[in-house]
C-alpha positions as CSV (number, residue, x, y, z in Angstrom):
1,M,-42.3,-157.1,78.8
2,S,-44.4,-154.7,81.0
3,K,-44.2,-155.3,84.7
4,H,-47.1,-155.6,87.2
5,K,-47.9,-153.2,90.0
6,F,-47.0,-154.3,93.5
7,K,-48.8,-152.0,96.0
8,L,-48.8,-152.8,99.7
9,S,-51.5,-151.6,101.9
10,K,-52.0,-147.8,102.2
11,D,-52.6,-148.4,106.0
12,F,-48.8,-148.5,106.5
13,D,-46.3,-145.7,105.9
14,W,-42.9,-145.9,104.3
15,C,-40.3,-146.2,107.1
16,P,-39.5,-142.6,108.3
17,D,-36.1,-141.2,109.4
18,K,-37.2,-141.6,113.0
19,P,-39.2,-144.8,113.2
20,E,-41.2,-145.9,116.2
21,A,-40.1,-149.2,117.8
22,M,-42.0,-152.2,116.5
23,Q,-44.3,-150.1,114.4
24,I,-45.0,-151.7,111.0
25,Y,-43.7,-149.8,107.9
26,K,-43.0,-150.5,104.3
27,L,-39.5,-150.7,102.7
28,L,-38.3,-151.6,99.2
29,V,-36.5,-154.9,98.9
30,K,-33.6,-153.1,97.1
31,D,-33.1,-150.9,100.2
32,L,-32.5,-153.9,102.6
33,S,-28.9,-154.7,103.4
34,P,-28.3,-158.4,104.3
35,T,-26.5,-159.3,107.5
36,Q,-25.4,-162.8,106.4
37,F,-23.5,-164.1,103.4
38,A,-25.5,-167.1,102.3
39,T,-28.9,-168.9,102.1
40,G,-29.9,-172.4,101.2
41,K,-31.1,-172.7,97.6
42,T,-33.7,-175.4,98.3
43,E,-35.6,-173.4,100.8
44,V,-35.4,-170.2,98.7
45,M,-36.7,-171.9,95.5
46,Y,-39.4,-173.7,97.4
47,K,-40.7,-170.5,99.0
48,A,-40.3,-168.6,95.7
49,K,-42.6,-170.9,93.9
50,R,-45.2,-170.5,96.7
51,L,-45.0,-166.7,96.6
52,E,-45.2,-166.7,92.8
53,K,-48.4,-168.8,93.0
54,K,-49.9,-166.4,95.5
55,F,-49.1,-163.4,93.4
56,A,-50.5,-165.0,90.3
57,S,-53.7,-166.0,92.1
58,S,-54.2,-162.6,93.8
59,P,-51.7,-159.9,94.8
60,D,-53.8,-159.2,97.9
61,K,-53.2,-162.8,99.1
62,L,-49.5,-162.2,98.9
63,H,-49.8,-158.9,100.7
64,D,-51.7,-160.6,103.6
65,Y,-49.1,-163.3,103.7
66,L,-46.3,-160.8,104.0
67,L,-48.1,-158.8,106.6
68,L,-48.1,-161.8,108.9
69,R,-44.4,-162.1,108.3
70,T,-43.0,-158.6,108.9
71,I,-39.3,-158.3,108.4
72,P,-37.1,-157.3,111.4
73,V,-34.6,-154.6,110.5
74,V,-32.0,-152.4,112.2
75,K,-31.6,-148.8,111.0
76,R,-28.3,-146.9,110.9
77,G,-28.4,-143.6,109.2
78,K,-30.0,-144.1,105.8
79,K,-29.4,-147.9,105.8
80,F,-31.7,-150.6,106.8
81,Y,-30.2,-154.0,107.8
82,L,-32.2,-157.1,107.4
83,V,-31.7,-159.2,110.6
84,D,-34.0,-162.2,109.8
85,H,-36.1,-163.7,107.1
86,H,-33.3,-163.6,104.5
87,H,-34.7,-166.7,102.8
88,L,-38.2,-165.1,102.6
89,V,-36.9,-161.9,101.1
90,R,-34.6,-163.7,98.6
91,A,-37.5,-165.9,97.7
92,L,-39.7,-162.9,97.1
93,Y,-37.0,-161.4,94.9
94,E,-36.6,-164.6,92.9
95,A,-40.4,-164.9,92.4
96,L,-41.1,-161.4,91.3
97,H,-38.0,-159.5,90.2
98,D,-38.9,-160.1,86.6
99,K,-42.5,-159.2,87.1
100,V,-42.4,-156.2,89.4
101,D,-40.2,-153.1,89.1
102,D,-37.4,-152.7,91.7
103,N,-38.9,-149.4,92.7
104,E,-42.2,-151.1,93.7
105,L,-41.1,-154.5,95.1
106,C,-41.4,-154.0,98.8
107,V,-42.1,-155.7,102.2
108,Y,-43.5,-154.9,105.6
109,V,-40.9,-154.3,108.2
110,H,-40.6,-153.5,111.9
111,V,-37.5,-151.7,113.4
112,M,-35.7,-153.6,116.1
113,L,-33.1,-151.0,116.8
114,D,-32.0,-147.6,115.6
115,G,-28.2,-147.6,115.8
116,S,-27.7,-144.2,114.0
117,S,-26.0,-142.7,117.1
118,L,-23.4,-145.5,117.3
119,S,-20.0,-145.4,115.8
120,K,-19.4,-148.0,113.1
121,E,-17.3,-150.2,115.5
122,H,-19.9,-150.0,118.3
123,F,-22.8,-150.6,115.9
124,W,-21.4,-153.9,114.6
125,K,-20.4,-154.9,118.1
126,A,-24.0,-154.3,119.2
127,M,-25.2,-156.3,116.2
128,F,-23.0,-159.2,117.0
129,E,-23.9,-159.3,120.7
130,R,-27.6,-159.3,119.8
131,N,-27.2,-162.1,117.2
132,Y,-28.3,-159.8,114.4
133,V,-25.4,-160.6,112.1
134,Y,-23.8,-163.8,110.9
135,L,-20.3,-163.3,109.6
136,F,-19.5,-166.7,108.2
137,G,-19.4,-167.4,104.5
138,A,-21.1,-170.0,102.2
139,D,-18.2,-172.4,102.8
140,G,-18.5,-172.0,106.6
141,G,-15.3,-169.9,106.8
142,G,-15.0,-166.7,108.8
143,P,-15.6,-164.6,110.6
144,K,-15.5,-162.0,107.8
145,S,-15.6,-158.3,108.1
146,P,-19.1,-156.6,108.0
147,D,-17.7,-154.5,105.1
148,E,-17.7,-157.7,103.0
149,L,-21.5,-158.3,103.5
150,P,-23.6,-158.5,100.3
151,K,-25.1,-155.2,99.3
152,H,-28.4,-156.6,97.9
153,I,-30.4,-159.7,98.7
154,H,-29.7,-161.2,95.3
155,D,-25.9,-161.1,96.0
156,L,-26.3,-163.8,98.7
157,E,-24.5,-167.0,97.8
158,F,-26.1,-170.4,98.1
159,D,-24.7,-172.8,100.8
160,A,-25.4,-176.4,99.9
161,Y,-25.1,-177.5,103.5
162,R,-27.6,-174.8,104.6
163,S,-30.0,-176.4,102.1
164,L,-29.2,-179.9,103.6
165,A,-30.0,-178.6,107.1
166,W,-33.4,-177.3,105.9
167,L,-34.2,-180.6,104.1
168,V,-33.3,-182.6,107.3
169,R,-35.5,-180.3,109.5
170,D,-38.3,-180.6,106.9
171,R,-38.1,-184.4,107.3
172,H,-38.3,-184.1,111.1
173,G,-34.6,-184.8,111.7
174,Y,-34.6,-182.0,114.3
175,L,-37.1,-179.6,115.7
176,K,-37.6,-176.0,114.5
177,N,-36.5,-173.7,117.3
178,N,-35.7,-170.1,118.1
179,T,-31.9,-170.5,118.7
180,P,-30.1,-167.8,116.6
181,F,-28.7,-169.2,113.4
182,S,-29.9,-172.7,114.3
183,E,-29.9,-174.0,110.7
184,F,-26.3,-172.7,110.1
185,K,-25.2,-174.6,113.2
186,W,-26.7,-177.8,111.7
187,A,-25.2,-176.9,108.3
188,N,-21.7,-176.7,109.8
189,F,-22.2,-180.0,111.6
190,F,-23.0,-181.7,108.3
191,R,-20.3,-179.8,106.5
192,T,-17.6,-181.6,108.5
193,R,-19.1,-185.0,108.2
194,I,-20.7,-185.4,104.7
195,L,-18.8,-185.0,101.4
196,P,-20.7,-186.5,98.4
197,G,-18.7,-188.7,95.9
198,Q,-19.0,-186.1,93.2
199,G,-17.6,-183.5,95.5
200,I,-14.5,-185.6,96.4
201,L,-13.4,-185.8,92.7
202,S,-14.2,-182.2,91.8
203,G,-12.9,-180.6,95.0
204,K,-16.3,-178.9,95.4
205,T,-18.8,-179.1,98.2
206,S,-21.6,-177.2,96.4
207,F,-23.8,-180.1,95.4
208,H,-27.0,-178.3,94.6
209,D,-26.9,-179.3,91.0
210,F,-27.2,-183.0,91.8
211,L,-29.0,-182.9,95.2
212,F,-32.5,-181.9,94.1
213,E,-34.7,-180.6,91.3
214,Q,-37.9,-178.6,91.5
215,S,-41.1,-179.8,89.8
216,K,-43.4,-177.5,87.9
217,D,-45.8,-177.3,90.9
218,G,-42.9,-176.2,93.1
219,K,-42.2,-179.4,95.0
220,I,-38.6,-180.2,95.9
221,E,-37.8,-183.7,94.6
222,L,-34.5,-185.3,95.6
223,K,-32.4,-187.0,93.0
224,D,-30.8,-190.4,93.7
225,E,-27.6,-189.1,95.3
226,G,-29.6,-186.4,97.0
227,E,-31.7,-189.1,98.7
228,D,-28.5,-190.9,99.9
229,I,-27.1,-187.6,101.2
230,V,-30.3,-186.7,103.1
231,D,-30.6,-190.2,104.6
232,E,-27.0,-190.0,105.8
233,A,-27.7,-186.6,107.3
234,L,-30.9,-187.8,109.0
235,F,-28.9,-190.7,110.6
236,L,-26.2,-188.2,111.9
237,A,-28.9,-185.8,113.2
238,I,-30.2,-188.4,115.7
239,G,-26.8,-189.6,116.8
240,P,-24.9,-188.7,119.9
241,E,-22.5,-186.3,118.1
242,A,-25.4,-184.0,117.4
243,S,-26.8,-183.9,120.9
244,G,-25.6,-180.4,121.6
245,L,-27.3,-178.9,118.6
246,P,-30.5,-176.8,118.8
247,G,-33.7,-178.8,118.2
248,Y,-31.9,-182.2,118.7
249,L,-34.4,-185.1,119.0
250,G,-32.0,-188.1,119.5
251,R,-34.6,-190.7,118.7
């Protein structure tokens, strides 16, 4: 099957060896190195369907959408580290990797920091201190070594509790906020309090398969046990135990 062309605006250059701070450039998705181990499948698949629709309607609409959501990156030598919008980039890959060649699938970026002059140890220390890296795995365990980080956006694992955190926020269980790794904090809160019945017997906590399904028009529809799990999480989200979490409403 022949693949489509995916050309971003000619008004922006490919990221040079010495980028200017906060200048907008272009980079291939395959050249972005993740700085976290996991994403939530529900949020990724929901966004992927929206991006796929935009591309099918008009590639220009998708380009405009991406330009309003430039990807923050950190440069070190020849590598570019993705420090936010992992879900958006993974969703773009899921939506278009079978339609667009890897050597054309790209995003708009801005460089937050050039750490090329730093030693490896000092680079990752700076990344950690700036909240540019999240070293905990899909099961909440860690911290892990930065050497273990996925090499490509499609290597990220799916964390079911990160999906649950997104579903709870989408249903106004807590407020969207700018606290670093806010949704992961909520995910870990639910991880220690909710274990679905199917998970108890199987010894697994990855309940994506029976939590939700996606309709043809891209909507996320909860299955019966999914509804029960989200209701339980919504109840916990407004309780006193969650009062220290970012975006807490406490109604």
